[in-house]
C-alpha positions in Angstrom: -7.2 50.5 159.7 -8.4 50.2 162.6 -6.3 53.2 164.1 -8.2 55.6 161.0 -11.3 53.8 162.1 -10.7 55.4 165.9 -9.5 58.8 164.9 -12.3 59.1 162.8 -14.8 58.3 165.9 -12.7 60.9 167.8 -13.5 63.6 165.1 -16.7 63.1 165.4 -17.1 62.9 169.4 -15.7 66.4 168.6 -17.8 67.9 166.2 -14.5 68.0 163.9 -14.9 67.4 159.9 -11.9 64.4 158.9 -10.7 62.1 156.8 -7.9 59.6 156.4 -6.2 58.7 153.0 -4.3 55.6 153.2 -2.0 54.3 151.3 0.5 51.4 150.7 2.8 51.1 147.7 5.5 49.3 145.8 7.7 50.9 143.6 10.6 48.9 141.5 12.7 51.0 139.5 15.3 50.1 137.0 17.5 52.7 134.8 20.3 50.6 132.5 22.7 52.3 130.2 25.4 50.8 128.1 24.2 47.3 128.9 25.0 48.2 133.1 22.2 48.5 135.8 23.1 51.9 137.1 20.3 52.4 139.4 17.8 50.0 140.8 15.3 51.2 143.6 12.8 49.2 145.1 10.8 51.7 147.6 7.9 49.9 149.6 6.0 52.4 151.7 2.9 53.8 153.4 1.4 56.2 156.0 -2.2 58.4 156.3 -2.9 61.3 155.1 -5.7 63.2 157.2 -7.4 66.4 156.8 -9.5 68.0 159.0 -12.0 70.8 158.5 -12.9 73.3 161.5 -15.0 76.0 161.2 -14.9 76.1 156.7 -10.9 75.8 157.5 -9.0 73.4 156.7 -5.8 71.5 157.5 -3.6 68.5 156.3 -0.5 66.9 158.1 0.5 62.8 157.2 2.0 60.3 159.6 4.4 57.0 158.3 3.7 55.4 161.6 -0.1 53.4 161.3 0.1 53.0 164.8 -2.7 54.5 167.1 -1.0 57.2 168.6 0.8 58.4 165.3 -2.6 58.5 163.4 -4.0 60.8 167.0 -1.2 62.9 166.9 -1.6 63.9 162.5 -5.0 64.4 163.2 -4.4 66.6 166.6 -1.8 68.0 163.9 -4.2 68.8 161.3 -6.3 70.7 163.8 -3.9 73.0 165.4 -3.0 74.0 160.9 -6.9 74.4 160.6 -7.3 77.2 163.5 -5.5 79.4 162.1 -5.8 78.2 158.2 -8.0 81.0 156.2 -11.8 79.9 155.8 -12.8 78.3 152.4 -16.1 79.8 151.1 -19.3 77.7 150.4 -17.9 74.7 152.4 -20.3 72.2 151.3 -17.9 69.0 153.6 -16.6 66.1 152.8 -17.5 63.5 150.6 -20.6 61.1 151.8 -20.8 57.8 150.8 -21.8 56.6 147.5 -24.9 55.4 146.0 -23.5 52.4 144.4 -20.9 49.5 145.1 -18.1 49.3 143.4 -18.6 45.9 142.9 -20.4 47.3 139.7 -17.6 49.0 138.0 -14.7 46.7 136.3 -11.3 49.1 135.4 -8.3 46.4 134.7 -6.2 48.5 136.8 -4.7 46.0 138.9 -2.8 42.8 138.4 -1.6 40.0 140.7 1.0 39.1 138.8 2.5 42.1 138.1 1.8 43.3 142.0 4.2 40.1 142.7 6.9 40.5 140.8 10.4 41.0 142.9 13.3 43.6 141.6 15.1 41.0 140.1 12.3 39.9 137.9 11.5 43.8 136.7 15.4 43.8 136.1 15.4 41.1 133.7 12.3 42.4 132.3 14.2 45.5 131.4 17.7 43.8 130.1 14.6 41.9 128.1 13.8 44.9 126.0 17.4 45.5 125.5 18.1 42.6 123.8 14.8 43.4 121.5 17.0 45.9 119.9 19.9 44.7 119.6 18.3 41.7 117.8 16.4 44.1 115.1 19.8 45.5 113.9 23.3 45.3 114.9 23.8 48.9 113.8 21.4 50.0 116.5 21.5 49.8 120.5 19.7 51.1 123.5 21.2 54.0 125.2 19.5 53.8 128.3 16.3 52.5 129.6 14.0 52.6 132.4 11.4 50.0 133.5 9.6 51.2 136.8 6.0 48.9 138.2 4.5 49.9 140.5 1.5 48.7 143.2 -0.5 50.7 144.9 -3.4 50.2 147.6 -5.8 52.8 148.4 -8.4 53.1 150.8 -10.4 56.0 152.5 -12.3 57.1 155.7 -14.1 60.1 156.7 -16.7 61.7 159.4 -19.7 61.2 156.8 -19.2 57.4 157.1 -17.4 57.2 153.8 -15.5 54.3 153.4 -13.5 53.3 150.1 -11.6 49.9 151.5 -8.5 48.9 149.7 -8.5 49.5 145.8 -5.6 48.5 144.2 -3.7 49.2 141.1 -0.3 48.5 139.2 1.3 50.0 136.6 4.4 49.7 134.4 6.1 52.0 132.1 9.0 52.0 130.3 11.3 54.7 128.3 14.0 53.5 125.7 16.4 55.8 123.9 17.8 53.8 120.7 21.0 54.7 119.2 21.5 54.3 115.3 24.8 54.5 113.8 26.3 54.3 110.2 30.0 55.0 110.2 30.9 58.4 112.0 27.4 59.3 112.2 25.2 59.0 114.5 20.7 59.3 115.7 18.7 59.0 118.7 15.1 58.2 118.9 12.9 57.8 122.1 9.8 55.7 123.0 7.7 55.3 125.8 5.4 52.1 127.0 2.6 52.1 129.2 0.0 49.4 130.7 -1.8 48.3 133.5 -1.5 44.7 133.2 1.8 42.5 132.4 -0.1 40.5 129.3 -0.9 43.8 128.1 3.5 45.0 128.3 4.3 44.6 124.9 7.2 47.4 124.2 8.4 45.4 121.0 6.5 47.6 119.3 7.8 51.1 120.6 10.9 49.8 120.7 10.7 48.5 116.7 9.3 52.6 116.3 12.5 54.3 118.0 15.4 51.5 115.9 13.3 52.4 112.8 13.1 56.5 113.7 16.7 56.9 114.1 17.6 55.2 111.1 15.7 56.6 109.0 17.3 59.9 110.1 20.6 58.3 109.9 19.7 58.7 106.0 18.1 62.6 105.6 20.7 65.8 104.9 20.4 67.9 108.3 19.0 70.9 107.2 18.1 74.2 109.3 14.6 76.1 108.8 15.0 79.2 107.8 11.1 80.8 108.1 10.3 82.1 111.2 6.6 80.3 111.2 6.7 76.9 110.2 3.0 73.9 110.3 4.3 71.5 112.6 3.0 68.0 113.2 2.9 66.4 116.8 3.5 62.6 116.5 0.7 61.2 119.7 3.5 60.9 121.8 4.4 64.5 121.5 0.9 65.4 121.1 0.2 63.8 124.6 3.5 65.9 126.5 2.1 69.1 124.8 -0.7 67.5 126.2 0.1 67.0 129.9 2.7 70.1 130.1 1.0 72.8 128.7 -2.9 72.5 128.3 -3.9 70.4 131.7 -2.0 73.3 133.8 -4.6 75.1 131.7 -7.8 73.6 132.9 -7.7 73.0 136.2 -9.9 74.7 138.9 -7.2 76.0 141.4 -4.8 77.8 138.3 -8.4 79.7 136.8 -9.3 80.9 140.1 -6.1 82.6 140.6 -6.3 84.1 136.9 -3.4 81.9 136.5 -5.0 80.1 133.0 -5.2 81.7 129.5 -8.9 80.1 130.0 -10.3 81.7 133.1 -13.3 84.2 131.7 -14.0 81.8 128.6 -16.3 79.3 130.0 -18.5 79.0 126.1 -16.2 81.1 123.9 -14.2 79.5 121.0 -10.5 78.7 121.8 -10.3 75.8 119.4 -11.5 74.8 116.0 -14.2 73.3 115.5 -13.1 69.6 114.9 -11.2 70.1 118.4 -12.6 68.3 121.9 -11.0 67.2 124.9 -12.1 64.9 127.8 -11.2 63.8 131.0 -12.4 60.7 131.2 -11.8 59.0 134.7 -12.7 55.3 134.1 -11.6 54.6 130.8 -10.6 50.6 131.0 -6.9 50.1 131.5 -6.0 54.0 131.3 -3.3 54.6 134.0 -5.1 57.4 135.5 -8.2 55.6 136.3 -10.0 54.3 139.2 -14.1 53.6 141.0 -13.1 57.3 143.1 -11.0 59.9 143.3 -8.6 60.6 146.2 -11.3 62.0 148.6 -13.6 59.3 147.8 -16.0 61.6 145.3 -17.1 58.9 142.0 -14.7 59.9 139.1 -16.0 60.3 136.0 -16.3 62.0 132.6 -15.9 66.0 132.4 -16.1 67.7 129.1 -13.6 70.5 129.2 -13.2 71.4 125.0 -16.5 69.9 122.9 -16.4 70.9 118.7 -14.0 73.9 120.6 -15.4 75.7 122.6 -14.9 75.9 126.9 -16.7 73.7 128.5 -15.9 72.8 131.9 -12.8 72.9 133.9 -11.5 70.2 136.9 -12.2 70.7 140.3 -11.3 69.2 143.6 -13.9 69.9 146.6 -11.9 72.9 147.9 -11.4 74.4 144.5 -15.3 73.7 143.1 -16.6 75.2 146.5 -14.2 78.1 145.7 -16.6 78.7 142.1 -19.5 77.4 143.6 -19.6 74.4 141.7 -19.6 70.6 142.6 -16.4 69.0 142.6 -15.4 67.0 138.8 -13.6 63.6 140.8 -10.2 65.3 139.7 -9.0 65.1 143.6 -5.4 63.7 143.1 -2.2 63.4 145.5 0.4 62.6 142.7 3.9 61.6 143.2 6.8 63.1 141.4 7.2 59.7 139.7 3.9 57.3 138.8 0.9 56.9 141.3 0.2 58.4 144.6 1.5 60.3 147.8 -0.1 60.1 151.2 2.7 63.5 151.7 0.7 65.8 150.4 -3.3 67.1 150.2 -4.9 66.2 146.9 -5.5 68.8 144.4 -7.4 69.4 140.9 -5.5 66.8 138.5 -7.0 65.5 135.3 -7.1 61.2 135.5 -7.0 60.5 131.7 -7.5 63.4 129.0 -8.4 62.4 126.0 -8.1 64.4 122.9 -11.3 63.2 120.3 -9.2 61.8 117.3 -10.1 62.4 114.0 -10.0 61.4 110.6 -6.5 61.0 109.1 -4.0 58.3 109.1 -0.3 59.1 109.7 0.8 59.2 106.5 -2.2 61.0 104.8 -1.3 64.0 107.1 1.8 64.1 106.0 1.3 63.0 102.4 -1.1 66.2 102.1 1.0 68.8 103.7 2.9 71.3 101.3 5.3 72.0 104.7 6.1 70.9 107.9 8.3 69.9 110.9 7.6 66.5 112.8 8.4 66.5 116.4 8.1 63.1 117.7 9.9 64.4 121.0 9.4 67.3 123.5 11.6 68.0 126.5 9.7 68.3 129.8 8.0 72.7 129.9 5.4 74.5 131.3 4.0 77.8 130.4 5.8 80.8 131.0 3.4 83.1 130.9 0.0 81.4 132.5 -2.6 83.8 131.9 -1.9 84.3 128.2 -0.9 80.8 127.3 2.4 81.4 126.3 4.9 78.1 126.1 7.9 77.9 124.1 8.8 73.9 124.0 12.8 72.4 122.5 12.8 69.2 120.7 16.5 68.6 121.4 16.4 64.9 119.3 15.9 64.8 115.7 12.5 66.8 114.1 12.0 65.3 110.5 11.6 67.8 107.7 8.3 67.4 105.3 7.6 69.3 102.0 5.0 68.2 98.8 4.6 65.5 100.8 7.5 63.7 101.2 10.3 63.6 104.4 12.8 65.2 102.9 15.3 66.0 105.4 15.4 66.2 109.3 17.0 69.4 111.6 17.7 69.5 115.4 17.7 71.2 118.6 14.3 73.0 117.2 12.5 75.3 119.6 8.4 75.8 118.7 6.4 78.9 120.7 2.5 80.3 121.2 0.3 80.9 122.3 -2.2 78.0 123.6 -5.4 78.9 123.1 -4.7 80.3 119.5 -2.9 77.9 118.7 -5.9 75.3 119.4 -7.6 77.4 116.7 -4.9 76.3 114.2 -4.9 72.8 114.5 -5.7 71.8 111.0 -5.5 67.9 110.5 -6.2 65.3 114.0 -5.3 62.1 113.4 -7.7 58.4 113.6 -4.6 56.3 116.0 -4.7 57.4 120.0 -2.0 56.6 121.9 -2.0 56.3 126.4 1.4 58.1 127.4 2.0 59.2 131.0 4.5 62.2 132.1 5.7 63.6 135.1 3.3 63.7 138.1 1.5 61.4 136.5 -0.6 62.8 134.1 -1.9 60.5 131.8 -2.8 61.7 127.7 -4.7 59.5 125.0 -3.9 61.2 122.0 -3.4 61.4 117.5 -1.5 63.2 115.2 -2.3 66.5 115.4 -1.3 69.1 112.5 -1.1 73.4 113.9 -0.6 76.0 111.1 2.0 78.8 111.6 4.0 77.9 114.5 6.8 80.1 115.5 10.4 78.1 115.0 13.9 79.1 116.4 17.1 77.4 117.7 18.4 76.6 121.0 22.4 76.3 121.0 
């Protein structure tokens, strides 16, 4: 830490704006297939990401060695990059110290008991999940389970006097794929669960739901949908994936500024039905994306993105805020490819906790009043194929339920749905009451209810 302060002092003497992002991270990951541990990882890492601003140009470098010489070498490297980088328009500088102390904010983001769990104890937790599956039914088994535990602690220093010291956090994430069998037939279902604290980690309900979903399909006929368009109901899990993979990339400042968003130049216009509202909430208690400050040191906050169907705002870090002559929304993040942060990347604007405002429907009520639809509980990873139009095509490789006259009458598989995002959101015809927290690739966190969307294009994959 003293080496980081030394670099800040050096930058101040040279008249350079500098920032040091210091990270300590411990990730434990267990993957089990066919009741055997096939992958066990314990990655302990630490380092510093260093940014400098010189004449309104930015450079970034990183080091995994926190000795003074190594940190200063990374600083010099970042400075060389800044000298050859384009100027940032309207550059207003790095953040200044926070006006209030962080002690006044409690987010329930850290659990000491979880942080101290050994890799063997995490493996034991994962094996216990498998026992819960076989304990429910002799006809069901867990094909694959993944359990990831992350402890991290970050600090931020900059040349404007900001020092945000040692904000610790923990995350426990599980994903399980369950198979149910009946004679020669079998069916699979996938569920995930995540929490900040070990005491809140209770995947049993998710496991029960996965077993129930897989078993239910075994007693239904498999059919193909003959229509080219159909109403689609997204469960909280698949609505979360829809939001993370398709909505999130459209609402960040960088995408909007480069035209890689269907929402560019659409502020204060209608992009969804009146009942649809979306916020980014950086300080939800127990939220996997919650933090006191973002990864530049700006306070996190709540940002309204869509309110009653009208597009109201976007998510910015300092750089993208300057380009749009806006203020940072506290959404600078250095997201790793798994869970949590990395010091190896410069920050970029990303969501904290994306929250779809709940509606009035219970899940059963939503199904009962639906004349004809397909219900998706899982969608595969995807991204907008034509982002300036918001065009997407997503596949569900797991079974999807067929609803006719308010009843579940069958299932289909390998279904693909296609649409344009802003048009699809204007056809939302039902929003559920119950909200589920989920986290996805790149650490995008969503709080999502059931969503019913009318007349989506459907087809079948191979």
